[in-house]
C-alpha positions as CSV (number, residue, x, y, z in Angstrom):
1,M,0.0,0.0,0.0
2,S,1.3,3.5,-0.9
3,H,1.8,6.2,1.7
4,A,-0.9,8.3,0.1
5,E,-3.4,5.4,0.3
6,A,-2.4,4.5,3.8
7,V,-3.2,7.9,5.2
8,T,-6.5,8.2,3.3
9,L,-8.3,5.0,4.3
10,I,-11.3,5.1,6.5
11,A,-11.9,1.9,8.4
12,D,-15.3,0.6,9.6
13,R,-15.5,-2.2,12.2
14,P,-18.4,-4.6,11.5
15,R,-20.3,-6.0,14.4
16,P,-20.7,-9.8,14.9
17,G,-23.1,-11.5,12.4
18,I,-22.6,-8.8,9.8
19,K,-20.4,-11.0,7.7
20,A,-23.3,-13.5,7.3
21,V,-25.6,-10.6,6.4
22,R,-23.2,-9.4,3.7
23,L,-22.9,-12.9,2.2
24,W,-26.7,-13.2,2.2
25,L,-27.1,-9.9,0.4
26,Y,-24.4,-10.9,-2.2
27,F,-26.2,-14.2,-2.8
28,V,-29.5,-12.3,-3.4
29,A,-27.7,-9.9,-5.7
30,A,-26.4,-12.9,-7.7
31,L,-30.0,-14.2,-8.0
32,I,-31.1,-10.9,-9.3
33,V,-28.4,-11.0,-12.0
34,A,-29.7,-14.4,-13.0
35,M,-33.2,-13.0,-13.0
36,V,-32.2,-10.2,-15.4
37,V,-30.6,-12.7,-17.8
38,V,-33.6,-15.1,-17.7
39,G,-35.9,-12.1,-18.2
40,G,-33.8,-11.2,-21.3
41,A,-34.2,-14.7,-22.6
42,T,-37.9,-14.5,-22.0
43,R,-38.1,-11.4,-24.0
44,L,-35.9,-12.6,-26.9
45,T,-37.9,-15.8,-27.2
46,E,-41.2,-13.8,-27.1
47,S,-42.3,-16.0,-24.2
48,G,-43.5,-13.2,-21.8
49,L,-47.2,-13.4,-22.7
50,S,-47.5,-17.2,-22.5
51,I,-48.9,-17.1,-19.0
52,T,-51.9,-14.8,-19.1
53,E,-52.8,-14.8,-15.4
54,W,-51.1,-13.6,-12.2
55,K,-51.3,-16.2,-9.5
56,P,-48.6,-15.5,-7.0
57,V,-49.2,-18.7,-5.0
58,T,-50.9,-21.3,-7.1
59,G,-49.0,-20.2,-10.2
60,A,-45.8,-21.6,-8.7
61,L,-47.0,-25.0,-10.0
62,P,-46.8,-25.7,-13.8
63,P,-49.6,-27.5,-15.6
64,M,-49.6,-31.1,-14.3
65,S,-51.9,-32.8,-16.8
66,Q,-52.7,-32.7,-20.5
67,G,-56.0,-31.0,-19.6
68,D,-54.1,-28.3,-17.6
69,W,-51.8,-27.7,-20.5
70,Q,-54.7,-27.4,-22.9
71,A,-56.4,-24.9,-20.6
72,E,-53.3,-22.7,-20.5
73,F,-52.9,-22.9,-24.2
74,D,-56.6,-22.0,-24.7
75,R,-56.1,-18.9,-22.5
76,Y,-53.1,-17.9,-24.6
77,K,-55.1,-18.4,-27.8
78,A,-57.5,-15.6,-26.6
79,I,-54.8,-12.9,-26.7
80,P,-53.7,-10.8,-29.8
81,Q,-50.2,-12.2,-29.8
82,Y,-51.5,-15.7,-30.7
83,E,-54.0,-14.4,-33.2
84,I,-51.6,-12.1,-35.1
85,L,-48.2,-13.7,-34.6
86,N,-48.5,-17.3,-33.6
87,K,-51.8,-18.5,-35.0
88,G,-51.5,-22.2,-35.8
89,M,-48.9,-22.8,-33.1
90,G,-49.1,-26.3,-31.7
91,L,-49.2,-27.3,-28.0
92,E,-45.5,-28.4,-28.0
93,A,-44.4,-25.1,-29.3
94,F,-46.5,-23.3,-26.7
95,K,-44.9,-25.4,-24.0
96,R,-41.4,-24.1,-25.1
97,I,-42.4,-20.5,-24.6
98,Y,-44.4,-21.3,-21.5
99,W,-41.4,-22.8,-19.7
100,W,-39.4,-19.6,-20.2
101,E,-42.0,-17.4,-18.6
102,W,-42.7,-19.9,-15.8
103,G,-39.0,-20.2,-15.0
104,H,-38.8,-16.4,-14.9
105,R,-41.7,-16.1,-12.5
106,L,-40.4,-19.1,-10.4
107,L,-37.0,-17.4,-10.1
108,G,-38.8,-14.3,-8.8
109,R,-40.5,-16.3,-6.1
110,V,-37.2,-17.9,-5.2
111,I,-35.6,-14.5,-4.8
112,G,-38.5,-13.5,-2.6
113,F,-38.0,-16.4,-0.2
114,A,-34.2,-16.1,-0.4
115,F,-34.5,-12.5,0.9
116,F,-37.5,-12.8,3.3
117,L,-36.5,-15.9,5.3
118,P,-32.9,-14.9,6.2
119,F,-34.3,-11.3,6.8
120,L,-36.6,-12.7,9.5
121,Y,-33.8,-14.8,11.0
122,F,-31.3,-11.9,11.2
123,A,-34.0,-9.5,12.4
124,L,-35.2,-11.8,15.2
125,R,-31.6,-12.4,16.3
126,G,-31.0,-8.6,16.5
127,V,-28.3,-8.6,13.8
128,L,-30.5,-6.3,11.7
129,R,-31.3,-3.1,13.6
130,G,-31.4,0.6,13.2
131,S,-30.6,1.9,9.8
132,L,-29.6,-1.5,8.5
133,L,-33.0,-2.9,9.4
134,A,-34.7,0.1,7.7
135,K,-32.6,-0.5,4.5
136,C,-33.5,-4.1,4.4
137,L,-37.2,-3.4,4.9
138,G,-36.9,-0.9,2.0
139,L,-35.3,-3.6,-0.2
140,F,-38.1,-6.0,0.6
141,A,-40.7,-3.3,-0.3
142,L,-38.9,-2.7,-3.6
143,G,-38.9,-6.4,-4.3
144,G,-42.7,-6.5,-3.8
145,L,-43.1,-3.5,-6.1
146,Q,-41.0,-5.2,-8.7
147,G,-43.4,-8.2,-8.7
148,A,-46.3,-5.9,-9.2
149,V,-44.5,-4.0,-12.0
150,G,-43.8,-7.3,-13.7
151,W,-47.5,-8.1,-13.9
152,W,-48.3,-4.5,-14.9
153,M,-45.9,-5.0,-17.8
154,V,-47.4,-8.4,-18.9
155,A,-50.9,-7.0,-18.6
156,S,-50.0,-4.4,-21.3
157,G,-49.7,-7.1,-23.9
158,L,-52.9,-9.1,-23.2
159,T,-55.6,-7.1,-24.9
160,E,-54.6,-4.7,-27.7
161,R,-50.9,-5.4,-28.3
162,V,-48.9,-8.3,-29.6
163,S,-46.1,-7.5,-27.1
164,V,-45.6,-5.7,-23.8
165,S,-45.4,-2.0,-23.7
166,Q,-41.8,-0.8,-24.1
167,Y,-42.4,1.8,-21.4
168,R,-43.3,-0.9,-18.9
169,L,-40.6,-3.2,-20.0
170,A,-38.0,-0.5,-19.5
171,V,-39.4,0.4,-16.1
172,H,-39.4,-3.3,-15.1
173,L,-35.8,-3.8,-16.2
174,T,-34.5,-0.6,-14.6
175,L,-36.2,-1.2,-11.3
176,A,-34.6,-4.7,-11.1
177,C,-31.2,-3.0,-11.7
178,V,-31.9,-0.3,-9.1
179,I,-32.7,-3.0,-6.6
180,L,-29.4,-4.7,-7.6
181,A,-27.5,-1.5,-7.2
182,V,-29.0,-0.8,-3.7
183,I,-28.4,-4.3,-2.4
184,V,-24.8,-4.2,-3.5
185,A,-24.3,-0.8,-1.9
186,V,-25.8,-2.0,1.4
187,A,-23.6,-5.1,1.3
188,R,-20.5,-3.1,0.5
189,S,-21.3,-0.7,3.4
190,L,-21.0,-3.7,5.7
191,A,-17.6,-4.9,4.4
192,G,-15.5,-3.2,7.0
193,E,-13.0,-2.2,4.4
194,G,-11.2,1.1,4.1
195,R,-12.4,3.9,1.8
196,Q,-9.9,5.9,0.0
197,T,-10.5,9.7,0.4
198,V,-10.7,11.5,-2.9
199,N,-11.8,15.0,-3.9
200,G,-15.4,16.0,-4.6
201,R,-15.0,15.9,-8.4
202,V,-13.9,12.3,-8.4
203,R,-16.8,11.3,-6.1
204,L,-19.3,13.2,-8.2
205,T,-18.2,11.7,-11.5
206,A,-18.2,8.2,-9.9
207,R,-21.8,8.7,-8.9
208,V,-22.7,10.2,-12.3
209,L,-21.3,7.0,-13.8
210,V,-23.7,4.9,-11.8
211,T,-26.6,7.1,-12.8
212,L,-25.6,7.0,-16.4
213,V,-25.4,3.2,-16.4
214,L,-29.0,3.1,-15.1
215,V,-30.1,5.5,-17.8
216,Q,-28.4,3.3,-20.4
217,I,-30.2,0.3,-19.0
218,F,-33.5,2.1,-19.3
219,A,-32.6,3.0,-22.9
220,G,-31.7,-0.6,-23.6
221,G,-35.1,-1.6,-22.2
222,L,-36.8,0.7,-24.7
223,V,-34.7,-0.8,-27.5
224,A,-35.7,-4.3,-26.5
225,G,-39.4,-3.3,-26.2
226,L,-39.4,-1.8,-29.7
227,D,-37.2,-4.5,-31.3
228,A,-35.2,-1.5,-32.3
229,G,-32.0,-3.6,-32.5
230,M,-33.4,-5.5,-35.4
231,A,-33.0,-2.5,-37.7
232,Y,-30.1,-0.1,-38.6
233,N,-27.6,-2.9,-38.1
234,T,-24.5,-1.0,-39.0
235,W,-21.9,0.7,-36.9
236,P,-20.6,3.4,-36.5
237,L,-23.0,4.8,-39.1
238,M,-26.7,4.5,-38.7
239,D,-28.8,4.4,-41.9
240,G,-25.7,5.8,-43.6
241,H,-25.1,8.7,-41.2
242,F,-23.5,9.1,-37.8
243,I,-26.4,11.4,-36.8
244,P,-29.6,10.6,-38.8
245,A,-31.6,13.4,-40.3
246,A,-33.6,15.6,-37.9
247,E,-36.9,14.8,-39.7
248,Q,-36.3,11.1,-39.1
249,L,-35.3,11.5,-35.4
250,G,-38.3,13.7,-34.9
251,A,-40.8,12.0,-37.2
252,M,-43.5,11.7,-34.4
253,S,-45.5,14.5,-32.9
254,P,-45.3,15.7,-30.1
255,F,-41.5,15.3,-30.2
256,W,-41.1,13.6,-26.8
257,R,-42.8,10.5,-28.3
258,N,-39.8,9.9,-30.5
259,L,-37.7,9.4,-27.4
260,F,-39.8,6.3,-26.4
261,E,-41.7,5.2,-29.5
262,N,-39.6,6.0,-32.6
263,A,-37.3,2.9,-33.1
264,L,-34.7,5.0,-34.9
265,T,-34.5,7.7,-32.2
266,V,-34.5,5.1,-29.4
267,Q,-31.6,3.2,-30.9
268,F,-29.8,6.5,-31.6
269,D,-30.2,7.6,-28.0
270,H,-28.9,4.2,-26.8
271,R,-25.8,4.7,-28.9
272,M,-25.3,8.3,-27.8
273,V,-25.6,7.4,-24.1
274,A,-23.1,4.6,-24.6
275,Y,-20.6,7.0,-26.1
276,A,-21.1,9.4,-23.2
277,L,-20.7,6.6,-20.7
278,W,-17.5,5.4,-22.3
279,A,-16.0,8.9,-22.5
280,L,-16.9,9.7,-18.9
281,A,-15.4,6.4,-17.7
282,L,-12.2,7.3,-19.6
283,V,-12.0,10.8,-18.1
284,H,-12.8,9.5,-14.7
285,G,-10.0,7.0,-15.0
286,L,-7.5,9.7,-15.9
287,D,-8.7,11.8,-13.0
288,C,-8.3,9.0,-10.5
289,M,-4.7,8.4,-11.7
290,R,-3.7,11.6,-10.0
291,G,-4.5,10.2,-6.6
292,G,-3.4,6.6,-7.4
293,G,-4.2,3.8,-5.0
294,R,-7.1,1.4,-5.3
295,A,-9.5,4.1,-6.6
296,A,-7.4,4.4,-9.8
297,K,-7.3,0.6,-10.2
298,R,-11.0,0.3,-9.8
299,A,-11.6,3.3,-12.2
300,W,-9.6,1.6,-14.9
301,T,-11.3,-1.7,-14.3
302,L,-14.6,0.0,-14.7
303,F,-13.5,1.6,-18.0
304,A,-12.4,-1.8,-19.3
305,L,-15.8,-3.3,-18.3
306,V,-17.6,-0.4,-20.1
307,T,-15.5,-0.9,-23.2
308,A,-16.2,-4.7,-23.2
309,Q,-19.9,-3.9,-22.7
310,A,-19.9,-1.4,-25.6
311,T,-18.2,-4.1,-27.8
312,L,-20.9,-6.6,-26.9
313,G,-23.5,-4.0,-27.8
314,I,-22.0,-3.4,-31.2
315,L,-21.7,-7.1,-31.9
316,T,-25.4,-7.6,-30.8
317,L,-26.4,-4.9,-33.3
318,I,-24.4,-5.9,-36.3
319,H,-25.4,-9.5,-36.0
320,Q,-29.1,-8.6,-35.6
321,V,-29.6,-9.6,-31.9
322,P,-28.5,-13.3,-31.7
323,I,-29.7,-14.6,-28.4
324,D,-26.3,-15.7,-27.1
325,I,-24.6,-12.3,-27.7
326,A,-27.7,-10.4,-26.6
327,L,-27.8,-12.2,-23.3
328,A,-24.1,-11.6,-22.8
329,H,-24.8,-8.0,-23.4
330,Q,-27.6,-7.9,-20.8
331,F,-25.4,-9.8,-18.3
332,G,-22.6,-7.3,-19.0
333,A,-24.9,-4.4,-18.1
334,T,-25.4,-5.9,-14.6
335,I,-21.6,-6.4,-14.1
336,V,-20.9,-2.8,-15.1
337,L,-23.5,-1.6,-12.7
338,I,-22.3,-3.7,-9.9
339,F,-18.7,-2.6,-10.3
340,A,-19.7,1.0,-10.7
341,V,-21.5,0.7,-7.3
342,V,-18.5,-1.1,-5.8
343,H,-16.2,1.7,-7.0
344,V,-18.4,4.5,-5.5
345,S,-18.5,2.6,-2.2
346,G,-14.8,2.6,-2.0
347,L,-14.5,6.4,-2.2
348,G,-14.6,8.6,0.9
349,A,-14.7,12.3,1.6
350,P,-11.7,14.1,3.2
351,E,-14.0,15.4,5.9
352,A,-14.9,11.8,6.9
353,A,-11.2,11.0,7.3
354,K,-10.7,13.9,9.6
355,A,-13.7,12.9,11.7
356,V,-12.2,9.4,12.1
357,T,-8.8,10.8,13.0
358,A,-10.4,13.1,15.6
359,A,-12.4,10.3,17.1
360,A,-9.3,8.1,17.4
């Protein structure tokens, strides 16, 4: 450890039982990452509308007989997606899309139990108390909200559409990633590791990076919801131009609709946010080099992850969204977000260091 790093580390001493809490939170975070990837597969296989009812308890069991399967299939036949896109689909083909959606919902239930049961155990033993208890209660509430948002999303595709609303899909994906970011931040706050003190500019840009990653995830949700990645499959030019014509970007009225409903504009925005994220990560890495230490190492690792994620995005686009590369891209988004949060959690303010020194 360098001298500069040694004098700028703030140490937190975890109380007994906190290590187990931290491991539990990391385990739930890993399940959320898996949930995001399975959700991506559900979307890419167009399986999300195969289960047309929301049964939080009894829905945990799949159809158990031929009659049950036929009843599920008949309910699916009543929605526009079947009539317009999949008319003539056989029962075996229906089962393939059903299992994706059922697995996605089952994983959601598993996450609920994986969070709630240990939460009760740690709370009853007094390990969770004060602000930590409040944070965990907040996480539980967010998890419940995410389940409701998931059904709200599915319901948008059951009556007048052949797919779910891109608005609701983007909200569902982004909320999952917000929960992931918060749970990682809470776990990191319990690590008992030192935080390197840095200036306000470095802390601010690190936080902006986290925010920009979430904005990019929301933009990616819109791209997925509109199947915008299936068109304009060249890079770096888009429809022959780096910046498409204004009349194309603003073809819808009022203009704000283009940001959410115009496939060209939505994909263009996703590209532009990616460039901004990459450039900010580069500048942040250069800025962190001045102070050295672990902050610089984490900043450059984050820049490398952003670069790898951008590469996956380009490959996803030019190959017209093959499921393997697309899922790697979605997984990569969660890894970038996690590491951005880890990076922020390792940065401390000089004032906090002075307070620790005074207390010692």
